[in-house]
N, C-alpha and C positions, 0 to 999 in steps of 0.2 A: 748471308746465304750464298754459298757456292752452287754455281749453275753448272751442272753436268751434261746437259744436252741441248744441242743446236736445234730449237724448233723449226727454224726455216728450212733446215737441209734435211729434216727427216720426213719421210714417207708417213701418209695417214697409215698405212697398213702395217708398217714395221714394227715389230715388238721386239722388247730387248728382255732377255732373261736375268732375274736378279736374284742372287742367293742371299739368304738372311740366317740369322740365329734368334730364337726367341726363349728367353730366360723366365720361369714361373714357379709357382708352388700351388699344387692343389690345396682345395680346404681340408682342413684337419682339425680334430678335436683335442685341444690340450696335448698336441705333439703326438698323439697317438692315430693309428690308421683309421681313417673315416671311411667304412666300405659302404656307405650311402653314395659317396662320392665317386668310389671306384666302380661300382657295379651300375650306378646311374648313368655314368657316363659311358661305360661299355655299351649300355643298351642304346644310348642316344646315338652312339656311332655306327651300331649295327644299322640303324634306320637313317645312316647317313646324315644325321644331324651333329655335325662336327663344329670346331670352332674356324672362324673364317676371316681372313686378314685381307685387307684390300688398301692400295696405295692410294694417296692424295696429291693432287698437282699442286705445287705452288703457283706456276704461271697460267695454266689455263682455267677458265671458269666455265662453269655450266650454265648455258643459256636460261634455263627454267629455273634453276635453284640460286642463281648468283654466286654460287659457292665453288671452289676449287674441284676440278673434275676428279672423279673416283673410278680407279681402273675396272674395267668391266670384268677382268679375271677375279675371281675369290680363291685366294691361296689356302687350301686347308692346312691345317696343322698336324702334322705326323708325330702322335704321342710318344709312339717307340716305347708301349708300355714295358716297364721293367718287371716282369712277374707280376703274381697276383696283389691285390690292394694298391693303396695309393700310398706314393712316396712323400714323407713329411720333411722334404728339405729342396733346395733348389735344384730344378732338372732343367736341362737345355734340349731344345728341339730344334730341327732343321725345318727351313720353308723356302719356297720358290714362287717369286711373282713374274707373272708375264706383263710386261709395262709397255703401253703404246709409246713409241719414242717421241711423238709430236705433243706428248702430254707435258713435256718439260722436265723440270727436277721434282721428285717426290719431297713435299714436306710434312706430310702427316699419315697417319695410319688409321685406318676404320676397322674396328674388331668387334666381330658379333659371335656371341657364345651361344651355341645350340646344344651344349651340354646339359646335363641334368642339374648341375651344382655350378657354385661361382668358382673362380680360381683367382689367385693374386698374381698379376701380370708385373713382373721386374723390369725388364729391359728387353727391347727388341733393336736388332742391329743389322743393316743391310749392307751389302757391298755391290757398289755400282761399278761396272767393268771399266777398268783401267782407269778408274777415277779415286777411287777410296770409299770410305764408310760413313753412314749416316746413321747416329744413333738417337735412339727414342727412349728415354728414363720414363718409364710409366708409373711402377709402384701405387699400384691401383687394383681394388678387387673388380672384376669383371663378372656380373652376374648374368645369368642365361636371359636369353630373349623370351622364352616361355612366362617369364614373371612380368611381362608387360602389361598382363591383366591387373597386375598391381601396381605397376609404374609404367606408364605409358612411353617415357623416354628411353626405356630399355631396348624396345622394338627398332629403333634406328640404329643401334650398336653405341660403340665409345670411340671418341676420337683421340688420337694422341699425338701431339707435336714432335716434331724433330728438335733436337737440343740445341736450337738456336735462339737469339733473343733479338726481339724487335720492339722497339717504342711503337704506339699504335699508330702514328703516321707513317711509320717505314715497315709495315706488314706487307710482305708479297701480296699481291691481288687475289690468286688462288686461296689465301688463308684468312682474308679478312671476314669473310661470312662465317666460316667455321670459329673464327676467335669470338665473334659477337654470340652466336648461337651458345656457344658453350658456357660463358658467362650468365646468360639467361636461365640455362638449366641448372646451373649452381644456386641462383637465386630462390628460385621456386617463386610461389605466389604468397608467402605469407600465412596460408591456410593449411588445414588437414593434419591429420598425424602421420609423423613421419615413421617411415619403416627402415629395417636394417639395410635394404639394398638402396637406400635414396642417397643421394650426394648434395643433398640441399643444405646450404648454410643460412642460418637465420638467428635472429635476436630474441630473447626473454628475460625475464627479471627472475630472481630466486624466489619463486613461488612455489617451490616443491621439496623444502627443506623438513618442513613439518609432515605429520602424518595424522591429521585430524579425524579421518576416518576411524582410527584405532584409539581415539580418546582425545579429549579436550586438553588434557595434559601434554600432548605431543603438538599442540598449534603452536606455530613459530611466525613470528615477524616477517612479511615479505620483504626482502630486502633489495632495494632497487626501484626506481620508479617513483620515488618521493623525495621531497625535501629533506624530511625528518631521516630518512634510512636511504641515502644514495648509495648506488652500488654499480660497477661495471655488469655489462650484460653477459649472459652465459647462452649457450646453444639452445634454440626452441627445439622443443620435442613435438609439441602439439598433442600431448597426452590429454585425456578428458579432464575437464574441470570436475571439482567434487560437487555433488548435488546440495550438501549441506551449506556450502560456501564457493561460490563461482569464482572467487578470486584465487583459490589454491588449484593447483595440478595435482591430479592423483598421482600415488607413487606404485601402485600395483601394476604388475606386469600381466597382461592380458594371456592367457593360454591360447594360442593360435601359431600360425605358421611363423610369424615374426618373432615369438617368444623361443621357439625351436631353433631357428636360424642364428638369432644373436639376443640371448636373455638381457635384459638391463636397459638401462636408459639409451635412448638415440643418441648417436653422433653419426655425422656423415660417415659413409662405409669406408672413404680412404683415411680416417683418422683412427681406424682399429689398430691397435698393436700389431707390427708385424709379428710373425710368429715366434720367433726366437725371443723378443722381447717378451711377448705374451707368455711363452712357457716360463720365463725365469720369475715373472712378475706373479703369475697363478701359485707357482711351486712356493716362494716366499710367503706369498699371501696366505696360502693354505697353511703352510707351518706357523705363521703367525697365529690365525684364528683357530688352529687346533690348540695352539697353546691357551689362546683365551677362553676356548669352551672349557678345557681341562680345569682353569683357573677359576672359571664361575662354577664349575661343578663341585671343586673341592672346597669352595667358599660355602656352598649351599649345604655340603656335608658337614661343616662347622669343624673341618679339621685343620684349617689355616687361620692363624692368629689374626686379629683385627690390626695389629701392627706389628712391625718387626721388633724383638726383643732387644737386640744390639745391633751394631754395624757389622758385627761378625756374620750374623744372620744374611744381612745384605750381601756381604761379600761371598758368601756361601753359594749364592744362585749362580756363580760362575764356575764353581768346582763341584757341587753337589746337587743344586736345584733345591726345590722346596723338598724338605724331608717329611715323608709321610710314613704311617704305619704299613707294615708289608701287606697286610691283607687289603687295604684301602687302595694301596697301588695296583694290585692285581685286579682288583674289581674295575678302577680306571681303565687298564689295559684292556679288559674285555669290553668296556663300554663303547672303547673308541678305537675298535679294530681299523675303520678306514683311515684313520689318522696315521696309522702306523706306517703307512706308505712312505711317509716323510722321515728320513733318517734323524734320529737325535732328538725325538720328542720325548719318547719315554725310556727310562733306563731301569728296570725292575731290580738290577744287582743292588744299586745303593738308593732304591725308593725314590730316586730324584725325576719329578714329574715335570718340573720347569728348570731346564737348565741353558744358559745363555752364555755367548762367547764374551770374553773380559774386556771390559772398555779401556781404550787407551788412557783415559784420565787415572786410573789406578794401576796401570800395567807394570809401571817402574816404581811409584811410590804411591803407596796405597793411603797416605795421610796429607799429601800435600796440597789437595783439594781444599782442605779446612782453612788453609792460612788466608790472611788479608790480603796478601799479593797475589795469590791465585784468583781470589774473589774478584779483585780488581783487573787482572790480567784478561781475564775473560770477557771483559767488556771490550777489549781491543782485538783479541784473537780467538775469541770462543764462538759459540753457536750463534750469536745476535750483537755482531759487532757495529752496528749502525744505528745505536739509540743514544749512546754517550755523546754529550756536546759541551763545550767550553760554557763555564759560568760567568755570565756577562754583567749580571746585576745579582745583588744582594739585599735582603734576602730574596730567595726565590718566590715567585708568584704563580698562581693558578690562573686560568681563564674563565671558570664557571662563576654560575649566579650565586653572589655571595648570600642572597637571601634564603636559598636553599641550601646551599654547600658550606656555608658559613665563610668567616674571613678567609680570604685567599693568599694571604701573606705567610710564608712558611714560618713554622715555630723555631727553625733552626735560627741560632742568634751567633753573634761575633764570639760569644763566651764560649759557646759551643768549639769553634774552630781555632781560636787563637792558641790553646796548648800544644797544637800541632804545626803551628807555622813559624816557629823559631825566630820570636819577637818581631815578625813581619805582620802589618795589617793586614784585615782581610782586603781592603781596596787596592792595596799595593799587589797582593796575589792575585787579584782578578785583572789588575792592570798588566801584569807580567805572564798573564796566560797560564796560570799554576794551579787554578782550580776548575774542576770539572763536575758534570753531574748528570746522574741517570735518574730521569724524572718520569714517575709513572703517576703523577697525582692526577692530572686531568683526563687520563684514559681509563683508569679505574673508578676514581671516586664517583661518577654517577651511576655506578653499578655495584658499589660496595654491598649496601644494605640488602639489594637484591640476591647478590651472591651468597651473601651470610645467612639467607633464608632458605637457602637449598640445605639438604641434610649432609652434604658431604664437604662442604667448603666454608672455609673461615679465612677471610682475606683482609689486610690492609691496603691502603694506596701508599707508596712510597715514593721517597726522594733520598737520593744517596749523593752525598758530596766527596768527592776525591781529590786529594793533593798530588801534583805532580813533583817527584823528588829529583834530586841531583844525580841519580842513578839511571834516571830516565825510566823509573817505572812508577805507576801510580798505587795510592793506596787509599782504602776508604777511612774517612775521619768523622763522619756522621750520617746517620741514618734515622729519617723521620719517617714513622709511619702513622697514618692518618685513616680517621673513621669520620663520617658526617656527623653532625650535632645531633641527630635524631639517635644516634645509638647510646645504648643504657648501659651506664656502669663502667665505661672505659675513658672517662674524663678526656681531657684536650688531646690534640695532636701530641705524639710523644717523640722524643728525641733520644738516640742511642749513641755512645761513642765508644770508641776501643777503650778508654779508661775507665773500664769497669769497677764495680763495687767488689771487694772482696768476698762479699756474702754470696753472689752468686756465680763467682769464678769464671766471669765471662759467658755464661750460658744465655744470658739476655741478649746480647750482641751477636751470639751465634743463632739465636731464633729470629733476631732483626733480619740478619745475612740471609737466612732461609726464606723468609717473607719476600725479600728483594728477588731473590731468585726464582721463587716461583710466580712473582710479578713478570719477571723478565722472559719465563718459560711460556708462560699464556700469551704475552704480546707477541713474542718471537712466532708462535705457531699460526696465529690469526691475522697478525699483520703484516710481518716483514716476510713471512714464509707465504703463507695462502694468499692474501692480498694483493702484496706488492709485486708477486710473481705469477703464480697461478691464474688468479682471477683478473689481472689487468691486463694480462697478454691474450686472454681468449678472444674478445672482442677485435683485436689485430689479426688473430688467426681467419676469424670469420669475415670481414671484410676483405683480407686479403683474396679469399676465394669466390668473393662476390663480386670484386670490382677489379682484380688484375690478372689479366689473362695468363696462362702458364707459359706464354710466349714473352711475357713482359720481364726484362732483366731484373727488376725489383721482386717480382715473385720468384724467381729462381735464386736470387741473394736470400730472401726470406724464408722460404719453405723448410730449408734443413734447421732451423732454428723453432720450428713448430713442431717437431717430430713427437708423436705421443701425448703432446700436451692436452688436448683435447679429451683423449681416453683416459688419462690418469684424472683429470678434471672430473669427467663422469663418474668414475669410481669413488672420487671424494663426494660427491653429491648423494651418492648411494649409501655410503657407509662410514664416511669419516666426518662430515660436517654437518649431516643431517641429524633431526630430533633424535638424541640419544644416541647419537652415532659416537665413536670413539673419542673424536675430540670433547663434545660434551662431557661425556663420562669421565675422561681421564685428565682433563685441565681445569684449573680452578675458574675461569669463567662460566663454565658449564654452558647452560641453556641461552646464555648471554653473550656467547662468543662471537656469533655472527653479527650481532647489534654492534659491538665495541668495534668490529673491525669496519662497519658501514661508517662509525663516528669517525674513523680513523681516515676513511676516504675523502671526508670532508675537506680535509685540508692537503690530499694528494694533489700534487702537480707534476704533469707528465716532464718539464724541462728541469724538474728537480730530481728525476729518477736516476740521471746518469751520476757516476761515482764523483766527478770534480764538483757539480752543483750539490750535490748531496753534503760533500764535505764542508764546502763554505757556508752552506744553510747551517750547519751544527757547529760552525766555529773552529773546527777541526783543522782548516786549513785557510790560508791566505793567498792572495795573488803576490806573486813576487816581483811585478813591475815589469817582467820580461815576457808576458805573456803565458807564463807556468804558474804553477802552485807551490807553495811551500807549507808544509805540515806542520802543525803546532807541536805535536808529539811526533818526532822524527822515528821512533820506533813502534810504528801504528802497523802492525803486520797485515790486517785487512787492507788499509788504504795503501801502503807502500807497494804490495804485491798488486793491487788492484789499480793503481795508475798505471803501472806498466803494461797491464793488461786491456786498460782502457786505450791507452795511445794506440796498441798494435790495432785493435778493433777499429779504430778511427781512422788509422792510416788505410787499412784493407778496405773498408767501406768507402772512404773518399776515392780511393785509386779505381775500386770498382765501378762506383757510380759515374766518375769522370769518363770512363771508357764510352758510355752511352749519352751523357748529358754534355754539350759543349759550352753552355752558358745558363743564366737564370731563367731566360725566356724560355728554353727547351724544357725545364722543369714546369714552369707555371703553365704552359701550352699543353702537358700531358693530361688529356683528358681522364685516363684511367687512374692516375696519381690523385688528381682533384676530386674524384669520385671516392675513392680508397679513402683518402683524409678526411673528406667531409662526413662520410659515414660513420668512421671510427669516433669522431668529436660528437656528431650530432646524435647517433643511435648508440653505438656500440659502449660509449662512455658519457650517453646522452645527459646524465645527471650533472656532468662536469665540462658541458658544452661552452660556458663562457670564457672568456679570452684569460680571466684571471686563473684559469686552470693550467696554464702554461703550454698551451697548444702553439706549436711553431705555425707561423702564417703559410708556410709552404710555396713561398714565391720565389725561392732562390735555391742555388745547389747548396750552399752552406746550410739552410734551414733543413734539407733533405738528409744530407750527409750527418747533422747533429741529431734528428729524430731517427734515422735507422741505427746509428751508432748506440742510442740511449735503449732503442727497443731490443737490440741485439744482446747488448750488455745485460739488461734485465733477464732475459731468458737464457741466459748462459751463466755468467760470473757471479752475478746477484745470487741467482739460485743455488748454484754451487756451493757460495759461502755460507748459506743459512741451511741447507739440506744435508749435505754428506758428513757432517759433524754431529748429526743428532745422536746418533747412538754412542759415540765416542764420549760425549759430555753428558748426556742425559740418561744413558744408559746404567750409570750408576747413580740412581735416584737421589741420594743425599747431596749430591753435587749440583742437581738441577731439577729440585721437585716439582713435578706438575701441579701438585695441589698442595695445599697448607689446610689442616682440619681444625686448628686452634688458634686463636689469636695470642699474642703476646701477653702473659698474665700481668696483671697490677702488682705492683709490692704490697704485700700485706694481704693478698687475696688467697683462697685456698688453693686455687692453682698455681699460685706461685710457691706454696709451701711444698706440693707435690713436686714442682720443678728442682728445689733445693734438695728434696728428700732423695730423688733418683734422676739426675739431670739428662742423662743419655736416654732413658727411656721416654721420659717427657718430651724429649725434642724429636725422636723418631714416632711418637704419638700425633705430634704436630704436622708430620709429613706424610707423604702419600702412603695409602696401606698396601699391603702386600698385593692383593689381587688387582687393583689399579696399577700399581707400579710394574708388575709383571705384564700386564696388558699394553702399558705404554711403553715397555721395552720391547715387546715382540713386535709392534707396530713401527716403533723407530727403527729397529734392526731392519725391516723391509725397506723403510723410506730413504736408509743410509747407504743401500747397496746400489754399485752399478750393474747394470745387466751386462750378458756376456757380448752382446753386440752394440755396446755403447759406442758413439761416435764423438770423439772429443773435439775441441777446437783444432783446426789444423790438420785432422785425419781426414783421409780419404784423398779424392782428386776431384778437381772441378770438371774433368773427363765425365764423371758420372752424371754431372747436371747441366753442363753448359761446353759446347763445342767452339771455344774460341781461345786461340794460343795467348792473345793479351790478357784474358782472365786467369788463364793458367799461371803465366808468369807472376801476375801480382799475388795470386793465391800461394804460390811459393814462397814467395817474399813473406807474407803473412806467417807462413809456417815457420821460415827461419827465425823469425822475430820472436816466436813463440818458444823456441827451442833455446833462445839466448837468454829468455826470461826464466825458463826452467832452471838454468844454470845459476841465474842471479839468485834466485830462492833457494837454492841448496846453498850456495856459499853465505847467505844472510843467515841460514838455519846453524850454520857451523860457526857462525861468529858469536863467542862467548860475550862480546860486549854488547848485544842487542838481547837484553833479558826477556823482552815480551814474546820473543820468538818461540821459545819452549817452555820456558818458567820453570816453578819449582817441580811441577808435574813431568817434566822432560817430554812434553809433547810437541814436537816441531810442527809450526803453522804451513801446512801443504794444501789447504782447501782451494787454494788458487792456482796451485801448481797445474799447468794445462794437461799435461800428461799425452802430450803430443807424440813423443817419440815412443810410447808405449803401444805397439801394434798387436799385442797379444790378447787384448779383450778378454782378461780372465773375469773380470767383474768381481763383485763382493763388496765387503768393507774395507776400502784401500785407503780412506781418508785423504783422497787427493784425486784431482781430476776435473777438468771443467766440460762437462757435456754441451754438445752444440744447442741442446733444447732442455726444456722442462720435461723431462722424460719419465719422472718418478713422483 
């Protein structure tokens, strides 16, 4: 911290005038003028209840409180009202302080809001005479002090620290007490119902996904807190427990002040979407669920078929939408007048109710998705490129109880594979690293029978073997579809190969691939997307705010990578992963999806979440002897691009941390980091607190660097890779069906005869129905969009969150590295020798294109860009 005033030479009565600017945004409702905020605040100002700011000293402490002295002068904010109503954009206001010269250097600002409503305080900058400026990055909702009757901490106002970073032992004496007090407020006492104005971070299990109040069929297993169903913790809300079963938390929002201020599940006030993001999210969410509403309605009117009649009908969703009789369309238009505020939902000219943008998977060639080559390519460059692994033993084996699930040895034999190995033995192909597997046996088999008891799903647990060819591409050579031994009339586990019989003309093979794709779709959504990014990161966010002061350099490094995550996780618990939520209704695992993700968490290890460790674990990379990695498949787009991103992240994180930690002892002696890491391991991920879960010991600078790089990777690049491709791959349902509704028929059965009679119709009857397909497409369209205020890796300036030229220079180096990576990705996508980059569908792999140089922030379905955080 720079010292601007000489305390010894300053007179006790001398005051210095300090000018400043404040950037804020008033409360608003869906980006419309909120007149309750406007006129209520005008009335408060008439009664001289303004917003007051006081500076806090770094150097001088108050004898009574032991904290840094607060200037006696209260600077009132000059709102400079720009006309009637409230402005739904950032506004800048002038402010003037009278600062006692003998108080030394101001290092914090105390804010008290005497207005009627809260406001979002973004930034404060003060200009010290002849010295320079001091910045205070706030980004926080400031609630009025009259709410102290509901939240006592509001009476004392809000403290905001200057953009300087200090390890705990280096904190200026005047800020030590304020630093500790702020952390205590953020932790709360673990009791009571949380309200929208609270800023308390605490933990709970997932006991709020079911809705037992509305029926026994909506009861769901509690996830987290048990050996059978371990899980990361979510944000504690403190809502009332159900009378009929106290283990469960109620989901109903009580109609009182809290509901009017912020309806929905609680998250700390500062975790709410900033207004621009909120507007984007609400608009797209509104549009999607308008579509869902119409989809459900037309289904109830029995005007939509139970299945698509042919592939042309699926493709017509992007040109015509669902074609309905004119009278039905007009009736729907009248029924959904509120929804017409969203452009593009209804088009009565061609009776198209549901119309979607054309996904990139069929944009250039609408048949290439069906090829075996594209089926295989998507395991390396598609929506879920982190499951495929090298086959290291044959035949494959499951790890389930054979007394329950039958023999664990795969039914795939050497005879199935040899026709495709060009006279090479299976053993030799394994030795030469030419066989790979996509294995969903262990994940699905314990749930197959229960899933198949649901009215909408029929699944097999699958294993798929791929052969790596001389041209650098993969192709599938065997698919095994499995059912538990208790299943009736389906025979043993069945193996399909591309060498199909003339009788079925390859349709059994196509059905087998469709079941694999459906396995992949469900696992992607509940494990590699939800669990491995959204769910596992939330405890890190909670512990960061509870244990790392905003003055801590690690807090400043991490917070940009947590932006909007708790808010989108809250939305998911409300309507996506809950009982009869979108994920349950639209994906084959159905009501068992969260249980399946819990079982996957059993094998989760933190030190395997970084890309290099993950690739080595799956046998997709080996150490090259020089400290680096060598990819087994050189043209593996996710891994090639990802390793460059990983190296850039690690370099940036290591350089940043080295600015504050000089050696291993300085890390081990950091009390805030010790508390942070201990709580993450023992509480936030308490079901995985044992050492076998891959927790770094956090006794060295290297440990800290590895842990932070891994966390930032998961929150940025990992999430980008599995999220922003969803619509472009799964928006065309046959390419990646979210459900399968029929098992693959046995030869000689009635179902097999129906397949032979009309194979395309049978194929589409097996896949997702129109209502579920369009609902899924609507939701994936939201999830795949970037917001207009998205912040990508390398964008922005460190000046916004830390005043340190050393950090700024390191960050600019990181940015330059990312720009070089962008050029490398472009060059690789233009290299025709790299066949996995674009494939037959001609869709270049850009999901790990950082988008650092794009400052336009247009948002939308861009199929590129790595946001700093899990922001959707």
